C-alpha positions in Angstrom: -4.1 57.6 -25.6 -3.4 56.6 -22.0 -3.4 59.3 -19.3 -2.1 59.4 -15.7 -4.5 60.3 -12.9 -3.3 62.0 -9.7 -5.4 61.6 -6.6 -5.5 64.4 -4.1 -5.2 62.6 -0.8 -6.7 65.4 1.3 -10.2 65.6 -0.3 -10.1 62.7 -2.8 -10.7 65.2 -5.7 -8.9 64.5 -8.9 -7.5 65.9 -12.0 -6.1 64.5 -15.2 -3.2 65.4 -17.3 -1.6 63.8 -20.3 2.0 62.6 -20.0 3.1 65.3 -22.6 2.2 68.1 -20.2 5.2 70.0 -18.9 5.0 69.5 -15.2 3.0 68.4 -12.1 3.0 71.9 -10.7 1.2 73.3 -13.8 -1.4 70.6 -13.4 -1.8 71.4 -9.7 -2.1 75.2 -10.5 -5.0 74.6 -12.9 -6.5 72.3 -10.3 -6.4 75.0 -7.6 -8.0 77.6 -10.0 -11.0 75.5 -10.4 -13.5 76.5 -7.7 -15.2 73.1 -7.8 -12.0 71.3 -7.1 -10.5 73.8 -4.6 -9.2 72.3 -1.4 -10.5 74.0 1.8 -8.0 72.2 4.0 -4.6 73.7 4.8 -2.8 70.4 5.0 -0.3 69.4 2.4 -1.3 66.9 -0.3 0.5 64.1 -2.0 -0.3 63.2 -5.5 -0.3 59.5 -6.4 -0.3 58.6 -10.1 -2.9 56.1 -11.3 -3.3 54.6 -14.7 -6.5 55.3 -16.7 -7.7 54.5 -20.2 -10.4 57.3 -20.2 -9.6 60.9 -19.3 -13.1 61.7 -18.0 -14.6 59.1 -15.7 -15.9 59.4 -12.2 -14.2 58.3 -9.0 -16.5 55.3 -8.7 -15.1 53.8 -11.9 -11.6 54.6 -10.6 -12.2 52.7 -7.3 -13.8 49.8 -9.1 -10.9 49.6 -11.5 -8.4 49.7 -8.7 -10.2 46.9 -7.0 -10.2 45.0 -10.2 -6.5 45.5 -10.6 -5.8 44.4 -7.0 -8.0 41.3 -7.4 -6.3 40.4 -10.7 -2.8 40.8 -9.2 -3.8 38.6 -6.2 -5.0 35.9 -8.6 -1.9 36.2 -10.7 0.3 35.9 -7.7 -1.6 32.9 -6.4 -1.4 30.9 -9.7 2.4 30.2 -9.4 2.0 29.3 -5.8 -0.8 26.8 -6.7 1.3 25.4 -9.6 4.3 25.1 -7.3 2.2 23.4 -4.7 0.8 20.9 -7.2 4.3 20.2 -8.5 5.6 19.6 -5.0 2.6 17.4 -4.3 3.2 15.4 -7.4 6.9 15.1 -6.5 6.0 13.9 -3.0 3.6 11.4 -4.5 6.2 10.2 -7.0 8.7 9.7 -4.3 6.4 7.7 -2.0 8.4 4.5 -2.4 11.9 6.0 -2.6 13.7 9.1 -1.3 17.0 10.6 -2.4 19.7 10.8 0.2 22.1 13.7 -0.6 25.7 12.8 0.1 28.7 15.1 0.9 30.8 13.9 -1.9 32.1 15.0 -5.3 29.3 14.9 -8.0 31.5 12.7 -10.3 31.6 9.7 -7.9 29.9 6.5 -9.0 28.5 4.5 -6.1 29.3 0.8 -6.3 28.3 -1.2 -3.3 26.6 -0.9 0.2 26.5 -3.1 3.2 25.3 -3.0 6.9 26.6 -4.6 10.0 24.3 -7.5 10.9 24.6 -7.0 14.6 23.8 -3.2 14.2 21.4 -2.6 11.3 21.8 1.1 11.6 25.6 1.0 11.0 26.6 0.7 7.4 29.2 1.6 4.7 28.9 2.9 1.1 31.6 2.5 -1.5 32.4 4.2 -4.7 35.0 5.5 -7.1 37.7 8.1 -6.2 38.5 6.4 -2.9 35.0 6.9 -1.6 34.0 5.3 1.6 30.9 6.7 3.4 29.6 5.6 6.8 26.1 5.8 8.4 25.0 5.1 11.9 21.3 5.9 11.5 20.2 3.3 9.0 21.2 5.2 5.9 19.4 8.5 6.5 22.7 10.5 6.7 26.2 9.6 5.6 29.6 11.0 6.4 33.0 10.4 4.7 35.1 7.7 6.5 38.8 7.9 6.5 40.8 4.7 6.5 44.5 5.5 6.8 45.6 2.1 5.5 43.7 2.8 2.3 45.0 6.3 1.7 47.9 5.9 -0.8 49.2 9.0 -2.5 50.1 7.0 -5.6 46.6 5.4 -6.2 43.1 6.6 -6.5 41.2 3.4 -5.4 38.0 2.2 -6.8 36.2 0.3 -4.0 34.2 -2.4 -5.7 32.6 -4.6 -3.0 31.9 -4.9 0.7 30.4 -7.7 2.8 29.8 -8.4 6.5 29.3 -11.5 8.6 28.7 -10.7 12.2 31.2 -8.0 13.2 33.7 -9.1 10.5 33.8 -7.2 7.3 35.7 -7.1 4.0 36.4 -4.5 1.3 38.1 -5.1 -2.1 39.1 -2.6 -4.7 41.1 -1.6 -7.7 44.1 -1.4 -7.9 44.4 -4.5 -5.8 43.5 -3.7 -2.2 41.9 -5.8 0.6 40.6 -4.4 3.9 39.4 -6.4 6.9 37.7 -5.5 10.1 36.8 -7.6 13.1 35.1 -4.9 15.1 32.1 -3.9 12.9 34.2 -1.3 11.0 35.5 0.7 13.9 39.0 -0.1 12.6 40.2 -1.6 9.3 43.4 -3.5 8.6 45.0 -3.8 5.2 45.7 -7.4 4.1 48.7 -7.9 1.7 47.9 -9.5 -1.6 50.1 -11.4 -4.1 51.3 -9.6 -7.1 50.4 -12.7 -9.1 46.7 -12.4 -8.5 45.0 -12.8 -11.9 42.8 -9.9 -12.7 41.2 -7.2 -10.5 39.0 -8.0 -7.5 35.4 -7.2 -8.2 33.5 -9.1 -5.6 33.9 -10.4 -2.0 31.5 -12.3 0.2 32.0 -12.8 4.0 31.1 -16.5 4.6 32.0 -17.2 8.2 34.4 -16.5 11.0 37.6 -15.2 9.4 36.3 -16.6 6.1 35.5 -15.0 2.8 35.1 -15.8 -0.9 36.7 -13.5 -3.5 36.2 -13.2 -7.3 38.4 -11.4 -9.9 37.3 -10.1 -13.3 39.2 -12.9 -15.0 37.1 -15.6 -13.3 39.5 -16.5 -10.5 37.6 -17.6 -7.3 39.5 -17.8 -4.0 38.5 -18.7 -0.5 40.1 -18.0 2.9 39.6 -19.2 6.4 42.3 -17.3 8.2 41.5 -13.6 7.8 42.8 -13.5 4.3 46.4 -14.3 5.0 46.2 -17.4 2.8 43.8 -18.0 -0.2 42.9 -21.2 -1.9 41.7 -21.4 -5.5 38.2 -22.7 -6.0 38.6 -23.1 -9.8 41.5 -24.6 -11.5 42.0 -22.0 -14.2 40.9 -18.6 -15.3 38.0 -18.1 -17.8 40.5 -17.2 -20.6 42.4 -20.4 -20.1 39.2 -22.5 -20.0 37.7 -21.0 -23.2 41.0 -21.0 -25.2 41.5 -24.7 -24.2 38.0 -25.6 -25.4 38.0 -23.7 -28.7 35.6 -26.2 -30.2 33.1 -25.7 -27.3 30.6 -24.2 -29.7 30.3 -21.0 -27.7 29.9 -18.0 -30.0 32.6 -15.4 -29.4 34.5 -17.6 -26.9 37.4 -18.6 -29.2 40.7 -17.0 -28.2 38.9 -15.2 -25.4 41.2 -12.7 -23.7 38.6 -10.4 -22.1 37.2 -10.0 -18.6 33.8 -10.1 -16.9 31.5 -7.2 -17.3 29.3 -8.2 -14.4 29.3 -11.1 -11.9 26.5 -12.0 -9.4 26.3 -14.6 -6.6 23.2 -16.4 -5.5 22.6 -17.0 -1.7 23.6 -20.6 -2.1 27.0 -19.8 -3.7 26.3 -20.1 -7.4 27.7 -17.5 -9.8 26.6 -16.1 -13.1 28.9 -13.7 -15.1 28.6 -11.8 -18.4 31.6 -11.5 -20.7 33.0 -8.0 -21.3 31.6 -7.9 -24.8 28.2 -9.3 -23.7 28.2 -12.0 -26.4 27.9 -15.0 -24.0 27.7 -15.7 -20.3 29.2 -18.2 -17.8 28.1 -20.0 -14.7 29.8 -21.7 -11.8 28.6 -23.9 -8.9 30.6 -24.9 -5.8 32.6 -28.0 -6.6 32.9 -27.4 -10.3 36.6 -27.2 -11.5 35.8 -24.7 -14.3 33.4 -22.0 -15.4 30.7 -23.3 -17.7 30.2 -21.0 -20.8 26.7 -20.6 -22.4 25.5 -19.1 -25.6 23.2 -16.2 -25.2 19.6 -17.0 -26.1 18.8 -13.6 -27.4 19.9 -11.6 -30.5 21.1 -8.5 -28.6 24.2 -8.5 -26.4 23.8 -9.1 -22.7 24.1 -6.2 -20.3 23.8 -7.9 -17.0 22.5 -11.2 -15.4 21.5 -12.2 -11.9 19.4 -14.5 -9.7 15.8 -14.3 -9.0 14.4 -14.9 -5.5 13.0 -18.3 -6.7 16.4 -19.5 -7.9 15.9 -18.7 -11.6 17.8 -16.1 -13.7 17.0 -12.7 -15.0 18.8 -11.3 -18.1 19.1 -7.7 -19.3 20.1 -6.9 -22.9 21.6 -3.6 -24.2 18.8 -1.3 -25.3 16.4 -2.0 -22.5 15.2 -5.6 -22.9 14.4 -7.9 -19.9 14.2 -11.7 -20.0 13.4 -14.3 -17.4 14.6 -17.9 -17.5 12.0 -20.7 -17.8 11.7 -22.4 -14.4 14.3 -22.3 -11.7 18.0 -23.2 -11.8 20.4 -23.0 -14.7 19.0 -23.0 -18.2 19.6 -21.4 -21.6 15.9 -20.9 -22.3 14.6 -17.4 -21.6 11.3 -15.5 -22.3 11.1 -11.7 -22.9 9.0 -9.6 -20.6 7.5 -6.3 -21.9 8.9 -3.3 -20.0 8.5 0.4 -20.3 12.1 1.5 -20.4 11.6 4.5 -22.7 14.5 3.3 -24.8 17.0 3.6 -22.0 19.0 0.6 -20.9 18.1 -1.4 -17.8 21.2 -2.0 -15.8 20.2 -4.0 -12.7 17.4 -5.9 -10.9 17.0 -6.4 -7.2 14.4 -8.6 -5.5 12.8 -7.4 -2.3 10.7 -10.6 -2.0 9.9 -13.6 -4.2 7.1 -11.6 -5.8 8.4 -8.0 -5.7 11.4 -6.7 -7.5 12.8 -3.4 -8.8 14.8 -2.7 -11.9 16.9 0.4 -12.5 18.7 1.9 -15.4 19.7 4.9 -17.5 18.3 8.3 -17.1 16.6 7.5 -13.7 14.6 4.5 -14.9 12.8 2.6 -12.1 10.5 -0.3 -12.8 8.6 -2.4 -10.3 7.0 -5.9 -10.4 4.7 -7.4 -7.8 4.1 -10.8 -9.6 7.6 -12.2 -9.8 8.6 -10.4 -12.9 5.7 -11.3 -15.2 4.8 -7.6 -15.7 6.5 -4.3 -14.8 5.3 -0.8 -14.1 7.4 2.3 -14.4 7.8 4.2 -11.2 8.3 8.0 -11.5 10.4 8.3 -8.3 13.6 9.2 -10.2 12.3 10.8 -13.4 13.7 14.2 -12.5 17.1 12.8 -11.4 19.7 13.3 -14.2 21.7 10.2 -13.4 22.2 6.5 -14.4 21.1 4.1 -11.7 23.5 1.2 -11.7 22.6 -1.1 -8.8 19.6 -2.2 -6.8 20.4 -3.5 -3.3 17.8 -5.0 -0.9 19.4 -6.0 2.4 16.0 -7.3 3.6 12.4 -6.6 2.8 12.4 -3.3 4.6 15.8 -1.9 3.7 16.8 -1.2 0.1 19.0 1.2 -1.8 19.6 2.2 -5.4 23.1 3.3 -6.4 23.9 5.6 -9.3 26.5 7.9 -10.8 27.1 11.5 -9.7 26.7 10.4 -6.1 23.0 9.6 -6.5 21.6 7.4 -3.7 18.0 6.4 -3.3 16.6 4.9 -0.1 13.6 2.6 0.0 10.7 3.8 2.1 8.2 1.0 1.6 
């Protein structure tokens, strides 16, 4: 049975009593009646309880035991600190290529696009759902909400899909149909009126020159302007639905009586487009000068998630479920080869090339993959393993500045 030991602080003599004894005063009385334990000092004494397993052991054992308990407690307290330090070190190491930038926005916002002013690389804008427009003036380290009065309509909750700059001129498009233009690097924005007959929703815009831009809708309409957006000229003669329904015998699986929209659309630096149908059962391409979109059968069994352009001019293709394919050679082709990736069963949603050899892929549940040989092999990076978000888009503005955009306001910045 365990006992409690009280230490007399005046002469370090001790007595023991079991917890079942009636009171501390009785124990003290018996202690004072013992001549060997009588205190010769007149000072008051405080009794401090100590735990003991044996009722009759000397003070040396008690001191040794107290030292053991103190040392054990010190070790016990140091273990969580060491574990925490190691976890922080691992986290620091895992985030060596990327860092998360925390944004002052609602957690439900999905980030959709990002762009910087070419004349001022530190000045940029970030777009998202729920009328989200963020602005940075320090290269993307910190962001602040940007209010644009012409885009604040009480009747609509805009989804800003795309932004692009050329010099100091910039463009923003969104859904419901909205077009914003700036000529002073984003210091002020002007709303450009749009026709109610516009087929589809605007999903992409590219600034191409002075007062000039190229705009794409999710129904395949491509328009160009050269006068600040006051007039637009169609670059294709008809929408994708009209093209596919006119060519029912084209041999494209799933294209007959097509009435859907694009799921994704991506533009190459030289103006070529590749788009994926909303159901992912085929894809389409368009080059400047062609009157119509060109449909293509998918070369893989699973449905297509997204497609885009490699740095060497070839195509990459993502399928639902996490598969990644690369086209054979460069240019347009329907021949693809699968590349093994460690996606852990989560879908890969986008690929962004930093250089001709290095690229990053992002996807569900914080998946980040990296290649340094043009896409022949991929290694999973652990930078975002602890981020509970889907990473939708990889944007490299140059070889030193890159961002990954996700849902719940997640933004990763490339450190290099």
